[in-house]
Backbone as CSV, one residue per row, in Angstrom:
resi,resn,N_x,N_y,N_z,CA_x,CA_y,CA_z,C_x,C_y,C_z
1,MET,-24.310,10.995,22.280,-24.301,11.871,21.102,-22.895,12.007,20.531
2,ARG,-21.912,12.105,21.446,-20.528,12.259,21.009,-20.061,11.026,20.246
3,TYR,-20.462,9.819,20.740,-20.032,8.583,20.082,-20.724,8.414,18.721
4,ARG,-21.968,8.859,18.615,-22.664,8.785,17.335,-21.993,9.682,16.295
5,LEU,-21.585,10.864,16.742,-20.905,11.786,15.837,-19.569,11.206,15.373
6,LEU,-18.833,10.567,16.304,-17.556,9.950,15.955,-17.756,8.820,14.952
7,ALA,-18.798,8.000,15.171,-19.080,6.901,14.240,-19.440,7.436,12.854
8,LEU,-20.195,8.539,12.797,-20.575,9.133,11.516,-19.344,9.659,10.776
9,VAL,-18.423,10.273,11.509,-17.193,10.796,10.889,-16.360,9.655,10.335
10,LEU,-16.199,8.576,11.110,-15.423,7.429,10.654,-16.052,6.788,9.424
11,LEU,-17.380,6.690,9.404,-18.069,6.119,8.253,-17.872,6.987,7.024
12,SER,-17.925,8.312,7.194,-17.736,9.225,6.060,-16.330,9.117,5.486
13,VAL,-15.337,9.012,6.374,-13.957,8.877,5.909,-13.766,7.560,5.180
14,THR,-14.366,6.498,5.707,-14.216,5.178,5.103,-14.829,5.117,3.716
15,LEU,-15.998,5.725,3.552,-16.708,5.650,2.276,-16.423,6.828,1.373
16,GLY,-15.539,7.700,1.782,-15.270,8.917,1.006,-14.694,8.649,-0.360
17,GLY,-13.947,7.528,-0.527,-13.316,7.257,-1.816,-14.081,6.278,-2.679
18,CYS,-15.304,5.937,-2.309,-16.033,4.897,-3.026,-16.614,5.366,-4.351
19,SER,-16.494,6.652,-4.694,-17.072,7.139,-5.937,-16.171,6.879,-7.131
20,GLU,-14.891,6.539,-6.878,-13.969,6.363,-7.989,-13.143,5.092,-7.806
21,ASP,-13.795,3.986,-7.439,-13.048,2.763,-7.258,-13.876,1.579,-7.718
22,VAL,-13.472,0.392,-7.294,-14.124,-0.828,-7.754,-15.577,-0.924,-7.309
23,LEU,-15.987,-0.132,-6.312,-17.383,-0.161,-5.876,-18.273,0.751,-6.701
24,ASP,-17.686,1.452,-7.670,-18.452,2.329,-8.555,-18.090,2.008,-10.003
25,PRO,-18.473,0.811,-10.493,-18.046,0.379,-11.834,-18.700,1.187,-12.944
26,LYS,-17.952,1.372,-14.020,-18.442,2.080,-15.197,-18.306,1.226,-16.464
27,GLY,-18.201,-0.075,-16.278,-18.090,-0.989,-17.406,-18.498,-2.384,-16.993
28,PRO,-18.755,-3.275,-17.946,-19.241,-4.626,-17.614,-18.231,-5.468,-16.860
29,ILE,-16.938,-5.287,-17.125,-15.925,-6.080,-16.435,-15.858,-5.683,-14.966
30,ALA,-15.800,-4.377,-14.701,-15.754,-3.909,-13.316,-17.033,-4.285,-12.569
31,ALA,-18.183,-4.240,-13.247,-19.445,-4.601,-12.596,-19.461,-6.076,-12.208
32,ALA,-18.935,-6.936,-13.091,-18.873,-8.367,-12.790,-17.906,-8.639,-11.647
33,GLU,-16.807,-7.900,-11.592,-15.849,-8.075,-10.498,-16.445,-7.624,-9.169
34,ARG,-17.225,-6.548,-9.195,-17.882,-6.113,-7.962,-18.875,-7.166,-7.473
35,LEU,-19.587,-7.808,-8.402,-20.534,-8.846,-8.020,-19.815,-10.018,-7.347
36,ILE,-18.639,-10.389,-7.880,-17.854,-11.458,-7.252,-17.437,-11.051,-5.850
37,LEU,-17.031,-9.792,-5.708,-16.621,-9.279,-4.395,-17.778,-9.363,-3.400
38,PHE,-18.962,-8.931,-3.812,-20.123,-8.954,-2.918,-20.558,-10.385,-2.607
39,ASN,-20.523,-11.264,-3.616,-20.900,-12.661,-3.372,-19.955,-13.317,-2.371
40,SER,-18.660,-13.077,-2.548,-17.678,-13.660,-1.625,-17.861,-13.099,-0.222
41,LEU,-18.117,-11.791,-0.139,-18.341,-11.169,1.165,-19.571,-11.758,1.850
42,GLY,-20.650,-11.937,1.090,-21.872,-12.503,1.655,-21.673,-13.923,2.169
43,ILE,-20.921,-14.724,1.405,-20.665,-16.104,1.831,-19.846,-16.136,3.111
44,MET,-18.828,-15.282,3.183,-17.979,-15.260,4.383,-18.714,-14.705,5.596
45,LEU,-19.590,-13.707,5.366,-20.360,-13.172,6.496,-21.326,-14.206,7.050
46,ALA,-21.732,-15.151,6.208,-22.654,-16.190,6.657,-22.037,-17.059,7.742
47,ILE,-20.709,-17.116,7.797,-20.057,-17.864,8.880,-19.492,-16.933,9.940
48,VAL,-19.064,-15.736,9.547,-18.447,-14.817,10.506,-19.482,-14.302,11.508
49,ILE,-20.633,-13.871,10.996,-21.646,-13.301,11.895,-22.173,-14.333,12.896
50,PRO,-22.579,-15.545,12.459,-22.998,-16.541,13.464,-21.900,-16.898,14.456
51,THR,-20.646,-16.917,14.009,-19.547,-17.235,14.924,-19.410,-16.166,16.005
52,ILE,-19.507,-14.903,15.606,-19.418,-13.812,16.574,-20.590,-13.879,17.560
53,LEU,-21.795,-14.107,17.037,-22.965,-14.202,17.914,-22.856,-15.395,18.854
54,ALA,-22.356,-16.525,18.318,-22.207,-17.719,19.168,-21.173,-17.481,20.268
55,THR,-20.097,-16.771,19.944,-19.069,-16.459,20.942,-19.651,-15.614,22.072
56,LEU,-20.427,-14.600,21.691,-21.059,-13.756,22.708,-22.076,-14.537,23.528
57,ALA,-22.829,-15.431,22.859,-23.836,-16.225,23.570,-23.189,-17.179,24.567
58,VAL,-22.093,-17.832,24.153,-21.400,-18.765,25.055,-20.830,-18.012,26.256
59,ALA,-20.210,-16.852,25.969,-19.650,-16.066,27.068,-20.739,-15.619,28.048
60,PHE,-21.901,-15.279,27.513,-22.999,-14.844,28.385,-23.570,-16.012,29.183
61,TRP,-23.775,-17.160,28.526,-24.410,-18.292,29.192,-23.516,-18.892,30.278
62,PHE,-22.218,-18.965,29.995,-21.306,-19.594,30.948,-20.631,-18.577,31.861
63,ARG,-21.293,-17.481,32.111,-20.764,-16.496,33.053,-20.827,-17.071,34.473
64,ALA,-20.021,-16.532,35.332,-19.902,-17.094,36.694,-21.206,-17.039,37.475
65,SER,-22.040,-16.054,37.184,-23.269,-15.883,37.972,-24.422,-16.749,37.499
66,ASN,-24.246,-17.480,36.377,-25.336,-18.296,35.848,-25.239,-19.705,36.431
67,SER,-26.100,-19.980,37.378,-26.072,-21.290,38.043,-26.676,-22.393,37.184
68,ARG,-27.406,-22.026,36.141,-28.033,-23.050,35.289,-27.071,-23.626,34.263
69,ALA,-25.917,-22.986,34.056,-24.949,-23.479,33.064,-24.280,-24.747,33.580
70,ALA,-24.275,-25.788,32.755,-23.705,-27.075,33.155,-22.182,-27.032,33.063
71,TYR,-21.541,-27.508,34.104,-20.085,-27.581,34.139,-19.676,-29.020,33.895
72,LEU,-18.972,-29.303,32.797,-18.606,-30.662,32.409,-17.085,-30.769,32.297
73,PRO,-16.390,-30.932,33.376,-14.923,-30.977,33.345,-14.372,-32.208,32.645
74,ASP,-15.156,-33.272,32.543,-14.678,-34.504,31.911,-15.059,-34.607,30.433
75,PHE,-15.635,-33.557,29.884,-16.038,-33.597,28.474,-14.805,-33.708,27.583
76,GLU,-14.811,-34.633,26.610,-13.661,-34.833,25.727,-14.012,-34.711,24.243
77,TYR,-15.116,-35.310,23.831,-15.376,-35.404,22.389,-16.871,-35.414,22.112
78,SER,-17.247,-34.765,21.004,-18.631,-34.800,20.533,-18.611,-34.872,19.009
79,GLY,-19.136,-35.951,18.467,-19.171,-36.101,17.014,-20.004,-35.017,16.357
80,ARG,-21.086,-34.609,16.992,-21.939,-33.571,16.422,-21.201,-32.234,16.341
81,LEU,-20.475,-31.912,17.431,-19.718,-30.658,17.416,-18.612,-30.689,16.363
82,GLU,-17.929,-31.825,16.226,-16.879,-31.946,15.223,-17.452,-31.768,13.818
83,LEU,-18.605,-32.367,13.571,-19.250,-32.231,12.265,-19.609,-30.776,11.988
84,LEU,-20.139,-30.106,13.017,-20.514,-28.707,12.862,-19.281,-27.825,12.638
85,VAL,-18.228,-28.074,13.424,-17.025,-27.252,13.358,-16.328,-27.357,11.997
86,TRP,-16.338,-28.536,11.413,-15.616,-28.728,10.157,-16.479,-28.552,8.916
87,SER,-17.774,-28.843,8.998,-18.610,-28.792,7.794,-18.883,-27.365,7.333
88,ILE,-19.128,-26.456,8.271,-19.436,-25.074,7.880,-18.238,-24.390,7.209
89,PRO,-17.019,-24.441,7.774,-15.885,-23.858,7.053,-15.615,-24.533,5.707
90,ALA,-15.796,-25.866,5.653,-15.571,-26.570,4.386,-16.552,-26.082,3.322
91,MET,-17.838,-25.916,3.730,-18.833,-25.406,2.789,-18.489,-24.000,2.333
92,THR,-18.006,-23.177,3.263,-17.637,-21.803,2.924,-16.495,-21.773,1.915
93,VAL,-15.483,-22.602,2.152,-14.349,-22.665,1.224,-14.803,-23.127,-0.153
94,LEU,-15.678,-24.133,-0.192,-16.170,-24.637,-1.475,-16.966,-23.566,-2.224
95,LEU,-17.815,-22.838,-1.503,-18.634,-21.820,-2.150,-17.781,-20.650,-2.655
96,VAL,-16.875,-20.152,-1.808,-16.011,-19.050,-2.232,-15.095,-19.494,-3.367
97,GLY,-14.572,-20.723,-3.264,-13.739,-21.246,-4.349,-14.513,-21.379,-5.646
98,GLY,-15.772,-21.804,-5.552,-16.591,-21.919,-6.759,-16.857,-20.578,-7.404
99,VAL,-17.146,-19.564,-6.574,-17.345,-18.211,-7.110,-16.086,-17.716,-7.812
100,ALA,-14.924,-17.937,-7.177,-13.665,-17.494,-7.773,-13.356,-18.261,-9.050
101,TRP,-13.634,-19.553,-9.074,-13.343,-20.383,-10.246,-14.181,-19.937,-11.440
102,VAL,-15.485,-19.794,-11.218,-16.366,-19.382,-12.316,-16.011,-17.976,-12.788
103,GLY,-15.771,-17.074,-11.829,-15.430,-15.708,-12.197,-14.125,-15.612,-12.952
104,ALA,-13.130,-16.423,-12.565,-11.827,-16.383,-13.230,-11.944,-16.788,-14.694
105,HIS,-12.845,-17.699,-15.000,-13.021,-18.116,-16.391,-13.905,-17.141,-17.173
106,ASP,-14.943,-16.642,-16.522,-15.818,-15.695,-17.212,-15.119,-14.374,-17.486
107,LEU,-14.186,-13.976,-16.595,-13.518,-12.689,-16.721,-12.061,-12.843,-17.142
108,ASP,-11.775,-13.858,-17.929,-10.429,-14.026,-18.477,-10.033,-12.739,-19.213
109,PRO,-8.922,-12.071,-18.812,-8.557,-10.788,-19.423,-8.438,-10.841,-20.947
110,ARG,-8.087,-12.000,-21.469,-7.901,-12.120,-22.921,-9.214,-12.385,-23.655
111,LYS,-10.275,-12.688,-22.933,-11.553,-13.025,-23.545,-12.193,-11.787,-24.161
112,PRO,-12.511,-11.807,-25.471,-13.118,-10.629,-26.108,-14.477,-10.296,-25.492
113,ILE,-14.801,-9.010,-25.504,-16.096,-8.552,-25.013,-17.085,-8.549,-26.176
114,SER,-18.214,-9.190,-25.976,-19.218,-9.275,-27.030,-19.851,-7.905,-27.270
115,SER,-19.775,-7.429,-28.525,-20.333,-6.123,-28.867,-20.470,-6.018,-30.375
116,SER,-21.436,-5.217,-30.807,-21.611,-4.984,-32.247,-20.613,-3.968,-32.782
117,ALA,-19.971,-3.223,-31.882,-18.999,-2.210,-32.288,-17.640,-2.856,-32.552
118,THR,-16.914,-2.312,-33.508,-15.578,-2.805,-33.818,-14.603,-2.393,-32.720
119,PRO,-13.872,-3.342,-32.135,-12.962,-3.000,-31.032,-11.849,-2.043,-31.461
120,VAL,-11.388,-1.249,-30.522,-10.243,-0.362,-30.721,-9.028,-1.009,-30.064
121,THR,-7.928,-1.068,-30.787,-6.703,-1.666,-30.263,-5.793,-0.582,-29.692
122,VAL,-5.315,-0.807,-28.471,-4.383,0.120,-27.824,-3.207,-0.692,-27.290
123,GLN,-2.000,-0.282,-27.643,-0.786,-0.924,-27.150,-0.223,-0.082,-26.006
124,VAL,0.027,-0.723,-24.870,0.428,-0.019,-23.652,1.860,-0.401,-23.285
125,VAL,2.675,0.612,-23.009,4.060,0.389,-22.577,4.276,1.136,-21.268
126,SER,4.675,0.424,-20.225,5.001,1.086,-18.960,6.480,1.464,-18.977
127,LEU,6.748,2.725,-18.648,8.104,3.271,-18.627,8.393,3.829,-17.237
128,ASP,9.601,4.330,-17.031,9.955,5.005,-15.774,9.737,6.504,-15.928
129,TRP,8.761,7.143,-15.328,7.597,6.598,-14.657,6.402,7.237,-15.331
130,LYS,5.990,6.591,-16.401,4.928,7.129,-17.248,4.324,5.989,-18.050
131,TRP,3.200,6.286,-18.695,2.524,5.303,-19.538,2.514,5.793,-20.979
132,LEU,2.902,4.921,-21.893,2.850,5.212,-23.322,1.720,4.399,-23.941
133,PHE,0.800,5.086,-24.629,-0.323,4.427,-25.299,-0.177,4.612,-26.801
134,ILE,-0.104,3.504,-27.526,0.042,3.532,-28.977,-1.259,3.025,-29.601
135,TYR,-1.779,3.794,-30.549,-2.973,3.400,-31.301,-2.512,2.959,-32.690
136,PRO,-2.244,1.669,-32.901,-1.652,1.231,-34.179,-2.558,1.460,-35.383
137,ASP,-3.864,1.300,-35.219,-4.777,1.488,-36.346,-4.930,2.959,-36.715
138,GLN,-4.789,3.840,-35.737,-4.917,5.275,-35.998,-3.554,5.920,-36.284
139,GLY,-2.462,5.218,-35.957,-1.131,5.741,-36.238,-0.714,6.886,-35.341
140,ILE,-1.225,6.942,-34.106,-0.882,8.010,-33.169,-0.473,7.390,-31.832
141,ALA,0.003,8.225,-30.907,0.380,7.756,-29.578,0.179,8.878,-28.581
142,THR,0.034,8.506,-27.320,-0.126,9.483,-26.240,0.720,9.060,-25.049
143,VAL,0.960,10.007,-24.148,1.670,9.741,-22.900,0.781,10.183,-21.744
144,ASN,0.544,9.266,-20.815,-0.284,9.553,-19.632,-1.660,10.103,-19.998
145,GLN,-2.176,9.670,-21.119,-3.506,10.102,-21.562,-4.109,8.999,-22.417
146,LEU,-5.209,8.420,-21.952,-5.879,7.346,-22.675,-7.277,7.813,-23.062
147,VAL,-7.542,7.882,-24.353,-8.853,8.283,-24.856,-9.431,7.112,-25.637
148,VAL,-10.653,6.705,-25.292,-11.314,5.579,-25.953,-12.767,5.945,-26.223
149,PRO,-13.380,5.342,-27.237,-14.808,5.595,-27.481,-15.683,4.829,-26.497
150,ALA,-16.669,5.500,-25.923,-17.588,4.854,-24.990,-18.464,3.849,-25.730
151,GLY,-18.776,2.734,-25.070,-19.613,1.706,-25.669,-18.894,0.839,-26.671
152,THR,-17.584,0.977,-26.775,-16.779,0.213,-27.730,-15.729,-0.599,-26.979
153,PRO,-15.609,-1.908,-27.257,-14.571,-2.696,-26.592,-13.177,-2.184,-26.941
154,VAL,-12.296,-2.235,-25.973,-10.907,-1.826,-26.180,-10.013,-3.031,-25.913
155,LYS,-9.214,-3.386,-26.919,-8.290,-4.512,-26.801,-6.901,-3.965,-26.482
156,PHE,-6.436,-4.236,-25.264,-5.122,-3.766,-24.835,-4.089,-4.875,-25.039
157,ARG,-2.927,-4.481,-25.562,-1.725,-5.322,-25.542,-0.703,-4.564,-24.700
158,LEU,-0.160,-5.218,-23.698,0.655,-4.502,-22.724,2.036,-5.129,-22.563
159,THR,3.019,-4.274,-22.354,4.375,-4.722,-22.066,5.061,-3.665,-21.213
160,SER,6.263,-3.972,-20.763,7.047,-3.024,-19.985,8.401,-2.832,-20.654
161,ALA,8.856,-1.588,-20.689,10.184,-1.301,-21.217,11.228,-1.300,-20.113
162,THR,10.778,-1.441,-18.866,11.707,-1.438,-17.725,11.338,-2.584,-16.783
163,VAL,11.034,-2.253,-15.542,10.696,-3.280,-14.555,9.229,-3.685,-14.683
164,MET,8.860,-4.756,-13.998,7.470,-5.198,-14.012,6.582,-4.126,-13.388
165,ASN,5.426,-3.909,-13.987,4.492,-2.920,-13.499,3.085,-3.493,-13.522
166,SER,2.103,-2.674,-13.165,0.721,-3.142,-13.132,-0.214,-2.045,-13.620
167,PHE,-1.019,-2.372,-14.611,-1.947,-1.433,-15.246,-3.319,-1.620,-14.621
168,PHE,-3.916,-0.509,-14.133,-5.177,-0.645,-13.407,-6.032,0.601,-13.586
169,ILE,-7.269,0.391,-14.068,-8.307,1.422,-14.110,-9.460,0.869,-13.279
170,PRO,-9.538,1.187,-11.985,-10.480,0.517,-11.086,-11.932,0.529,-11.560
171,GLN,-12.394,1.641,-12.123,-13.806,1.724,-12.505,-14.123,0.961,-13.789
172,LEU,-13.097,0.555,-14.527,-13.305,-0.268,-15.721,-12.924,-1.718,-15.469
173,GLY,-12.048,-1.970,-14.489,-11.800,-3.334,-14.051,-10.477,-3.926,-14.475
174,SER,-10.164,-5.076,-13.842,-9.084,-5.980,-14.234,-7.695,-5.372,-14.246
175,GLN,-7.073,-5.363,-13.082,-5.648,-5.059,-12.986,-4.861,-6.142,-13.721
176,ILE,-3.808,-5.737,-14.454,-2.990,-6.729,-15.154,-1.549,-6.256,-15.184
177,TYR,-0.619,-7.198,-15.127,0.798,-6.859,-15.057,1.385,-6.613,-16.444
178,THR,2.406,-5.748,-16.464,3.208,-5.533,-17.666,4.626,-5.989,-17.357
179,MET,5.233,-6.775,-18.270,6.549,-7.346,-18.035,7.418,-7.194,-19.271
180,GLY,8.689,-6.917,-19.045,9.618,-6.720,-20.138,9.795,-7.976,-20.975
181,GLY,9.772,-7.799,-22.289,9.943,-8.921,-23.192,8.734,-9.813,-23.324
182,MET,7.623,-9.437,-22.713,6.400,-10.241,-22.755,5.204,-9.353,-23.093
183,THR,4.145,-9.976,-23.564,2.913,-9.249,-23.886,1.754,-9.858,-23.111
184,THR,1.028,-9.023,-22.387,-0.208,-9.451,-21.746,-1.387,-8.816,-22.474
185,HIS,-2.559,-9.383,-22.294,-3.740,-8.938,-23.028,-4.870,-8.612,-22.056
186,LEU,-5.634,-7.600,-22.397,-6.738,-7.161,-21.549,-7.829,-6.557,-22.427
187,ASN,-9.083,-6.887,-22.124,-10.229,-6.324,-22.832,-11.124,-5.595,-21.843
188,LEU,-11.393,-4.315,-22.123,-12.242,-3.496,-21.271,-13.257,-2.752,-22.122
189,LEU,-14.259,-2.202,-21.452,-15.277,-1.400,-22.132,-15.837,-0.392,-21.136
190,ALA,-15.967,0.853,-21.562,-16.601,1.897,-20.756,-18.047,2.050,-21.215
191,ASP,-18.978,1.924,-20.283,-20.395,1.976,-20.649,-20.816,3.334,-21.199
192,LYS,-20.291,4.394,-20.602,-20.723,5.732,-20.991,-19.563,6.709,-20.874
193,PRO,-19.689,7.880,-21.493,-18.600,8.874,-21.419,-18.277,9.267,-19.983
194,GLY,-17.016,9.553,-19.758,-16.566,9.963,-18.438,-15.058,9.906,-18.347
195,GLU,-14.525,10.364,-17.219,-13.098,10.327,-16.963,-12.842,9.420,-15.763
196,TYR,-11.977,8.425,-15.975,-11.736,7.416,-14.962,-10.240,7.330,-14.645
197,PRO,-9.862,7.512,-13.385,-8.442,7.493,-13.008,-7.809,6.129,-13.242
198,GLY,-6.596,6.148,-13.753,-5.798,4.944,-13.923,-4.431,5.156,-13.291
199,PHE,-3.776,4.065,-12.889,-2.492,4.222,-12.216,-1.732,2.909,-12.236
200,SER,-0.514,2.978,-11.733,0.301,1.782,-11.541,-0.009,1.194,-10.179
201,ALA,-0.287,-0.100,-10.132,-0.607,-0.763,-8.873,0.540,-1.644,-8.391
202,ASN,1.739,-1.419,-8.931,2.898,-2.210,-8.534,4.084,-1.274,-8.338
203,PHE,4.674,-1.278,-7.131,5.770,-0.362,-6.844,6.919,-0.566,-7.830
204,SER,7.395,0.526,-8.416,8.418,0.428,-9.454,9.517,1.468,-9.312
205,GLY,9.665,2.053,-8.118,10.764,2.988,-7.935,10.320,4.361,-7.481
206,ASP,11.233,5.324,-7.626,11.040,6.661,-7.071,9.782,7.354,-7.576
207,GLY,9.469,7.224,-8.858,8.340,7.950,-9.431,7.039,7.194,-9.439
208,PHE,6.966,6.106,-8.675,5.767,5.262,-8.677,4.493,6.035,-8.338
209,ALA,4.563,6.908,-7.328,3.366,7.627,-6.874,2.801,8.552,-7.937
210,GLU,3.637,9.003,-8.879,3.186,9.925,-9.918,2.852,9.214,-11.229
211,MET,2.881,7.896,-11.218,2.641,7.141,-12.455,1.140,6.958,-12.659
212,ARG,0.483,8.061,-12.980,-0.971,8.078,-13.106,-1.405,8.633,-14.458
213,PHE,-2.624,8.311,-14.830,-3.179,8.829,-16.073,-4.699,8.885,-15.950
214,ILE,-5.333,9.535,-16.897,-6.793,9.614,-16.956,-7.272,8.851,-18.186
215,ALA,-8.170,7.889,-17.954,-8.825,7.191,-19.064,-10.112,7.945,-19.385
216,LYS,-10.140,8.567,-20.538,-11.273,9.408,-20.922,-12.103,8.680,-21.983
217,ALA,-13.335,8.328,-21.626,-14.259,7.709,-22.575,-15.129,8.794,-23.190
218,VAL,-15.163,8.862,-24.514,-15.900,9.905,-25.235,-16.827,9.252,-26.264
219,PRO,-17.842,9.961,-26.725,-18.675,9.421,-27.802,-17.844,9.083,-29.038
220,ALA,-18.329,8.137,-29.845,-17.567,7.661,-31.002,-17.183,8.804,-31.942
221,GLY,-18.101,9.727,-32.175,-17.805,10.858,-33.051,-16.714,11.750,-32.498
222,ASP,-16.742,11.966,-31.184,-15.700,12.775,-30.548,-14.348,12.073,-30.585
223,PHE,-14.365,10.751,-30.515,-13.105,10.015,-30.605,-12.462,10.210,-31.969
224,ASP,-13.245,10.118,-33.023,-12.708,10.339,-34.376,-12.170,11.756,-34.522
225,ALA,-12.884,12.722,-33.966,-12.425,14.113,-34.030,-11.126,14.283,-33.247
226,TRP,-11.018,13.596,-32.112,-9.787,13.677,-31.326,-8.608,13.086,-32.083
227,VAL,-8.811,11.962,-32.739,-7.743,11.351,-33.536,-7.278,12.298,-34.625
228,THR,-8.216,12.945,-35.299,-7.867,13.903,-36.348,-7.063,15.069,-35.775
229,GLN,-7.463,15.535,-34.604,-6.746,16.643,-33.955,-5.317,16.241,-33.592
230,VAL,-5.150,15.045,-33.052,-3.812,14.586,-32.650,-2.914,14.450,-33.866
231,ARG,-3.463,13.979,-34.969,-2.654,13.814,-36.181,-2.124,15.139,-36.728
232,GLY,-2.754,16.214,-36.351,-2.336,17.520,-36.871,-1.437,18.301,-35.934
233,THR,-1.123,17.747,-34.754,-0.293,18.484,-33.786,0.756,17.565,-33.192
234,GLY,1.716,18.155,-32.513,2.723,17.372,-31.804,3.830,16.876,-32.711
235,SER,4.699,16.065,-32.140,5.844,15.528,-32.868,5.597,14.067,-33.215
236,ALA,6.543,13.493,-33.935,6.446,12.090,-34.326,7.191,11.218,-33.320
237,LEU,6.656,10.048,-33.047,7.310,9.108,-32.152,8.201,8.197,-32.991
238,ASP,9.420,8.660,-33.241,10.408,7.861,-33.956,11.427,7.324,-32.956
239,ASP,12.517,6.775,-33.454,13.518,6.198,-32.561,14.099,7.240,-31.612
240,ALA,14.393,8.427,-32.142,14.959,9.493,-31.306,13.940,9.957,-30.269
241,GLY,12.677,10.092,-30.692,11.633,10.515,-29.771,11.397,9.499,-28.677
242,TYR,11.445,8.214,-29.034,11.245,7.182,-28.009,12.422,7.125,-27.045
243,ALA,13.639,7.305,-27.562,14.822,7.299,-26.692,14.740,8.410,-25.652
244,ALA,14.244,9.574,-26.052,14.081,10.678,-25.104,12.964,10.376,-24.108
245,LEU,11.881,9.791,-24.591,10.754,9.472,-23.717,11.112,8.391,-22.706
246,ALA,11.963,7.448,-23.109,12.291,6.310,-22.250,13.166,6.680,-21.065
247,LYS,13.758,7.865,-21.073,14.584,8.281,-19.940,13.703,8.463,-18.700
248,PRO,14.174,8.022,-17.532,13.362,8.156,-16.313,12.951,9.598,-16.057
249,SER,11.691,9.805,-15.769,11.161,11.137,-15.477,9.918,10.980,-14.620
250,ILE,9.642,12.004,-13.811,8.545,11.937,-12.845,7.525,13.034,-13.141
251,ALA,6.250,12.709,-12.921,5.144,13.664,-13.102,5.149,14.250,-14.504
252,VAL,5.198,13.387,-15.491,5.201,13.825,-16.889,3.789,14.265,-17.281
253,PRO,3.620,15.471,-17.822,2.280,15.919,-18.224,1.788,15.140,-19.438
254,PRO,0.473,15.014,-19.609,-0.068,14.309,-20.776,0.411,14.949,-22.077
255,GLY,0.696,14.111,-23.074,1.137,14.600,-24.375,0.727,13.652,-25.481
256,THR,0.879,14.085,-26.720,0.475,13.277,-27.864,1.572,13.268,-28.925
257,TYR,1.517,12.265,-29.802,2.406,12.156,-30.957,1.542,12.004,-32.211
258,ARG,1.835,12.801,-33.203,0.994,12.798,-34.398,1.175,11.548,-35.250
259,SER,2.319,10.859,-35.090,2.573,9.632,-35.850,3.500,8.735,-35.050
260,VAL,3.531,7.468,-35.426,4.338,6.475,-34.727,5.082,5.637,-35.760
261,GLU,6.343,5.343,-35.462,7.118,4.461,-36.337,6.426,3.103,-36.429
262,PRO,6.414,2.480,-37.602,5.769,1.166,-37.747,6.371,0.135,-36.793
263,ASN,5.504,-0.700,-36.236,5.918,-1.791,-35.347,6.710,-1.297,-34.133
264,MET,6.410,-0.112,-33.648,7.120,0.425,-32.496,6.937,-0.468,-31.261
265,PHE,5.734,-0.952,-31.047,5.452,-1.796,-29.893,6.291,-3.072,-29.930
266,GLU,6.330,-3.734,-31.086,7.109,-4.962,-31.220,8.603,-4.689,-31.052
267,ARG,9.059,-3.552,-31.532,10.476,-3.207,-31.403,10.853,-2.948,-29.942
268,ILE,9.919,-2.377,-29.183,10.174,-2.157,-27.754,10.314,-3.498,-27.043
269,ILE,9.455,-4.447,-27.398,9.548,-5.786,-26.805,10.882,-6.429,-27.159
270,ASP,11.296,-6.303,-28.423,12.580,-6.880,-28.842,13.744,-6.247,-28.085
271,GLN,13.667,-4.941,-27.853,14.746,-4.259,-27.134,14.863,-4.767,-25.703
272,THR,13.727,-4.907,-25.023,13.767,-5.365,-23.635,14.171,-6.832,-23.546
273,THR,13.878,-7.601,-24.590,14.305,-8.997,-24.616,15.801,-9.095,-24.819
274,ALA,16.361,-8.184,-25.615,17.789,-8.237,-25.925,18.655,-7.811,-24.756
275,VAL,18.146,-6.954,-23.866,18.956,-6.451,-22.743,19.419,-7.572,-21.827
276,PRO,18.530,-8.475,-21.346,19.003,-9.550,-20.481,20.020,-10.451,-21.175
277,GLU,19.855,-10.684,-22.496,20.788,-11.528,-23.225,22.172,-10.903,-23.234
278,LYS,22.238,-9.579,-23.451,23.526,-8.895,-23.428,24.126,-8.928,-22.028
279,ALA,23.260,-8.780,-21.020,23.762,-8.819,-19.644,24.328,-10.186,-19.303
280,ARG,23.636,-11.254,-19.755,24.141,-12.595,-19.493,25.457,-12.830,-20.216
281,ALA,25.543,-12.318,-21.443,26.778,-12.488,-22.203,27.930,-11.766,-21.521
282,GLY,27.650,-10.564,-20.987,28.685,-9.816,-20.285,29.084,-10.481,-18.991
283,ALA,28.107,-11.068,-18.290,28.411,-11.721,-17.022,29.197,-13.007,-17.225
284,ALA,29.030,-13.625,-18.400,29.715,-14.885,-18.653,31.197,-14.680,-18.924
285,TRP,31.586,-13.445,-19.322,32.988,-13.176,-19.634,33.679,-12.547,-18.440
286,CYS,34.807,-13.094,-18.045,35.566,-12.564,-16.919,36.997,-12.305,-17.372
287,PRO,37.611,-11.170,-17.009,38.986,-10.902,-17.425,39.942,-11.860,-16.742
288,PRO,41.014,-12.237,-17.420,41.967,-13.167,-16.810,42.638,-12.537,-15.605
289,ALA,42.948,-13.374,-14.634,43.614,-12.889,-13.424,45.026,-12.417,-13.749
290,GLN,45.419,-11.315,-13.150,46.748,-10.757,-13.384,47.725,-11.294,-12.354
291,ALA,48.942,-11.644,-12.842,49.961,-12.162,-11.944,50.631,-11.018,-11.221
292,GLY,51.161,-11.277,-10.093,51.874,-10.233,-9.361,50.975,-9.546,-8.366
293,GLY,51.555,-8.716,-7.529,50.765,-8.058,-6.529,51.141,-6.622,-6.407
């Protein structure tokens, strides 16, 4: 009874977080990724379970007390055993590789999601240590707060204003990296309204643990109302506002900007591209050596 209770506790702890992760998808991309995970697991278990059973069977059959077990000290080679030993792992690798190959093409992050709804574009910038979301078509921006219409594809363009980072909403799917001076693309969709945790999946310094946000999917009408509300409150994200936001800070509360300077996302990319060039130029120049001691 004691061991059963211990096993139940361990199982509860193990499955306690499954309500808000990749095993509980809330969109088509996350659902397809879960299917790949289960297919790969099933293929691997097809070899792992028989191997474990065969190991136990061999150990039982060739135990010291079993006089019927044949002892063959001169045994060297068996073509049948070699075929069995190599063919099953080879088949497993081919099957798992095929699942990964097909899935990688079907779930290309840049591939648009088929839908009758017009996609919403969101530009994402990872900062130290916060997330900036720019809605170019709506002319607004948010910090550590992502609001999207449910049932509508969302086209993300992502970059980093500092070090490389990783954007991840487990229940919607597809972790993707953000890099300075570069743009990555991601398409997601939330099936129904809800709040889904998002975070950084790549260590980026002291404030990494607090680099979290909530992706809130709302009905289309509520999304329009939210945009109207944001436009009427908060400050503008201009050069001065971005300079203040870009300073390293930890556990930044969610906030909004009623307007955004035109081409802010592209300007951030240009700024991060220019920094390494200036650094290289500075490193290339060395002061002349001074004579004397």
